[in-house]
C-alpha positions in Angstrom: 64.5 -59.3 208.4 63.2 -55.7 209.2 60.3 -54.5 207.4 61.2 -52.0 204.7 59.3 -48.7 205.1 57.5 -47.2 202.1 59.2 -44.0 200.8 57.6 -40.9 202.5 55.4 -38.8 200.3 54.4 -35.1 200.0 51.9 -32.6 198.6 53.2 -29.1 197.8 50.6 -26.3 197.3 51.4 -22.7 196.2 49.7 -20.4 193.9 53.1 -19.1 192.5 54.4 -21.7 190.2 58.0 -20.7 190.4 58.0 -20.9 194.3 56.3 -24.2 194.0 58.9 -25.5 191.6 61.7 -24.1 193.7 60.5 -25.8 196.8 60.2 -29.1 195.0 63.7 -28.8 193.7 65.2 -28.1 197.1 63.2 -31.0 198.7 64.7 -33.3 196.0 68.2 -32.3 197.1 67.8 -32.2 200.8 65.4 -35.3 201.1 65.9 -37.6 198.1 63.8 -40.4 199.5 60.7 -38.1 199.6 58.2 -38.5 196.7 56.3 -35.4 195.9 53.2 -37.1 194.5 50.9 -34.0 194.1 51.1 -30.3 193.5 48.4 -27.8 193.7 47.8 -24.2 192.8 45.3 -23.3 195.6 43.9 -24.6 198.8 40.9 -26.2 197.2 42.9 -28.0 194.7 45.3 -29.1 197.6 42.3 -30.9 199.3 41.2 -32.5 196.2 44.7 -33.8 195.4 45.1 -35.0 198.9 42.0 -36.9 198.8 43.0 -38.5 195.5 46.6 -39.3 196.7 46.9 -39.2 200.6 50.5 -38.4 201.5 52.7 -38.1 204.7 53.4 -34.4 204.5 51.7 -31.3 203.2 53.5 -28.2 202.4 50.9 -25.4 202.2 51.1 -21.8 201.3 48.9 -19.7 203.7 48.0 -17.1 201.3 46.1 -18.8 198.3 43.1 -17.6 196.4 39.7 -19.2 197.3 40.6 -21.7 200.0 43.7 -20.5 201.9 46.4 -22.8 203.4 44.9 -22.7 206.8 41.5 -23.8 205.6 43.2 -26.6 203.6 45.1 -27.6 206.7 41.7 -27.9 208.6 40.3 -30.2 205.8 43.4 -32.4 205.7 43.3 -32.5 209.6 45.7 -35.2 211.3 46.0 -37.3 208.1 49.3 -35.6 207.3 52.1 -33.5 208.9 51.7 -30.0 207.7 54.4 -27.2 207.1 52.9 -23.8 206.3 54.7 -21.5 203.8 54.1 -17.8 204.3 55.5 -14.3 203.9 53.8 -13.2 207.1 55.4 -15.0 210.0 52.8 -14.0 212.6 50.2 -16.1 210.8 52.1 -19.4 211.4 53.9 -18.8 214.5 51.0 -19.4 216.9 50.1 -22.7 215.4 53.8 -23.8 215.3 54.3 -23.1 219.0 51.6 -25.9 219.7 54.4 -28.3 218.4 52.4 -30.0 215.6 53.6 -28.2 212.6 56.6 -26.2 211.1 56.6 -23.2 209.0 58.8 -21.6 206.3 58.9 -17.8 205.7 59.4 -16.5 202.1 61.9 -16.2 200.8 63.2 -19.2 202.7 66.8 -20.5 202.2 68.1 -24.1 202.0 69.5 -24.0 205.6 66.1 -23.2 207.0 64.5 -25.8 204.8 67.0 -28.4 205.9 65.9 -27.8 209.6 62.3 -28.3 208.6 63.1 -31.5 206.7 65.0 -32.7 209.7 62.1 -31.9 212.1 59.4 -33.6 209.8 61.7 -36.7 209.2 62.0 -37.1 213.1 58.2 -36.8 213.5 57.5 -39.4 210.8 60.1 -41.7 212.4 58.3 -41.3 215.8 55.0 -42.4 214.2 56.5 -45.3 212.7 58.1 -46.5 216.0 55.0 -46.0 218.1 51.9 -47.9 217.6 50.1 -44.9 219.1 51.6 -42.5 216.4 48.3 -42.3 214.5 46.4 -41.6 217.8 49.0 -38.9 218.8 48.8 -37.2 215.4 45.0 -37.2 215.7 45.3 -35.5 219.2 47.6 -32.7 217.7 45.1 -32.2 214.9 42.1 -31.9 217.4 44.1 -29.4 219.5 45.1 -27.4 216.4 41.8 -27.2 214.8 40.3 -24.2 217.0 43.4 -22.2 216.4 43.5 -22.8 212.7 39.8 -21.8 212.5 40.5 -18.6 214.2 43.7 -17.8 212.1 41.9 -18.6 208.9 39.0 -16.3 209.8 41.4 -13.5 210.6 43.2 -14.0 207.5 40.0 -13.6 205.4 39.1 -10.4 207.3 42.4 -8.9 206.7 42.2 -9.5 203.0 40.7 -6.9 200.5 36.9 -7.0 200.5 35.4 -8.9 197.7 32.2 -8.8 195.8 30.4 -12.2 195.9 28.2 -13.7 193.3 24.7 -12.4 193.6 23.0 -14.1 190.5 23.7 -17.3 188.6 23.0 -17.3 184.9 21.4 -20.6 183.7 19.8 -21.7 180.5 16.2 -23.1 181.1 14.8 -24.3 177.8 15.0 -21.6 175.2 15.4 -18.8 177.8 18.2 -17.4 180.1 17.3 -17.4 183.7 18.9 -15.3 186.5 18.9 -17.3 189.7 19.2 -15.2 192.9 21.9 -16.8 195.0 19.9 -16.3 198.1 17.4 -18.9 196.7 19.8 -21.6 196.1 19.7 -24.7 198.2 22.8 -26.4 197.0 25.1 -27.0 194.0 26.4 -30.4 192.7 29.1 -31.2 190.1 27.9 -33.1 187.2 31.0 -33.8 185.1 31.7 -30.5 183.1 28.5 -28.9 184.3 27.1 -28.1 187.8 23.5 -28.7 188.8 22.0 -25.6 190.8 18.9 -26.4 192.9 17.0 -23.4 194.0 13.5 -22.5 195.3 12.2 -22.2 191.6 13.7 -25.6 190.4 16.8 -27.0 188.8 19.2 -26.1 186.1 22.6 -27.2 184.6 25.3 -24.4 184.2 28.7 -24.4 182.4 30.6 -23.6 185.4 32.7 -25.9 187.7 32.1 -26.4 191.4 35.7 -24.9 192.0 34.9 -21.8 190.0 31.6 -21.2 191.9 33.2 -22.0 195.3 35.7 -19.0 194.9 32.8 -16.7 193.8 30.2 -17.5 196.5 30.0 -15.8 199.8 31.9 -18.2 202.3 29.8 -17.1 205.2 26.6 -18.4 203.4 27.9 -21.2 201.1 30.3 -24.1 202.2 31.8 -26.9 200.4 31.0 -30.2 202.0 32.3 -32.6 199.4 34.4 -32.4 196.4 31.3 -32.3 194.3 28.8 -30.5 196.5 28.3 -26.8 198.0 25.5 -26.2 200.4 23.9 -23.0 201.5 24.0 -22.9 205.3 20.7 -21.0 205.9 18.9 -23.9 204.3 20.5 -26.6 206.4 18.1 -28.2 208.9 20.5 -30.5 210.7 23.5 -32.7 210.2 23.8 -36.4 210.9 27.3 -37.7 211.8 28.2 -41.2 210.7 30.7 -43.5 212.4 33.1 -43.5 209.6 34.1 -39.8 209.9 31.6 -38.7 207.4 28.1 -37.1 207.8 24.9 -36.2 206.1 23.3 -32.8 205.6 19.4 -32.5 205.7 17.8 -29.5 204.2 14.7 -27.6 205.4 11.7 -28.5 203.3 13.7 -30.6 200.9 14.0 -34.4 200.6 17.7 -34.5 199.4 20.3 -35.8 201.7 23.8 -34.4 200.9 27.1 -36.2 201.8 29.7 -34.6 203.9 33.2 -36.1 203.3 35.8 -36.4 205.9 37.8 -33.6 204.5 35.0 -31.1 205.0 33.6 -32.4 208.2 35.4 -29.6 210.2 32.8 -27.1 208.7 30.2 -28.5 211.2 32.6 -28.8 214.2 30.5 -26.4 216.2 27.1 -27.8 215.3 
């Protein structure tokens, strides 16, 4: 008897709840077998949801706060087929022309979504039929990465300038300490708190890693794990492991910080 293939799964990420719900509803009609196993409100949450529940297809809005859809696609890499959702077609066309992804322009209609569904179903079927499907997807992901990095950088530059966090308030004993962001080595999630490690010591603050990631300067601070943000100026070197992870070593510090697969692209050029 032929082997029964598991139902395809999907992640949907959009910061507009109504549009996210509309897409999920359309997908349910056009592709009843598809199981939407995760939804996200921004790119950072999309990566976290994908790491928790890997899926076959990721529908990512390009313009999302914090981590945008292009950056989320870089983190997901070749582990899923990616469909971009955007109100600005030019941001998706270049990547689409490489043949690895599709895109939907807001406001999309059901006819256009049906064409996307057909394209994605055909690609998934090809991967099932071919023993080299995973390798082929990996090659597409590798070819797309430099382009996505350029588009993501341009998208950030086109956005309105933002004021980044300059000081972190932390309670140290009975006093309130203002920690200069320039002196911070790294931040690590500790359940409902975040551990801040800086030149003057360590402190726990009542702010999540996700909140801090959206407030810190992305040219200086990068997330390398769902629970770790590191300051790039304090990085000494990065050691790549054989299991698609890595370790970050800091200048003058003994700590070794883990880099998960989803954030390995940060050090692609190193």
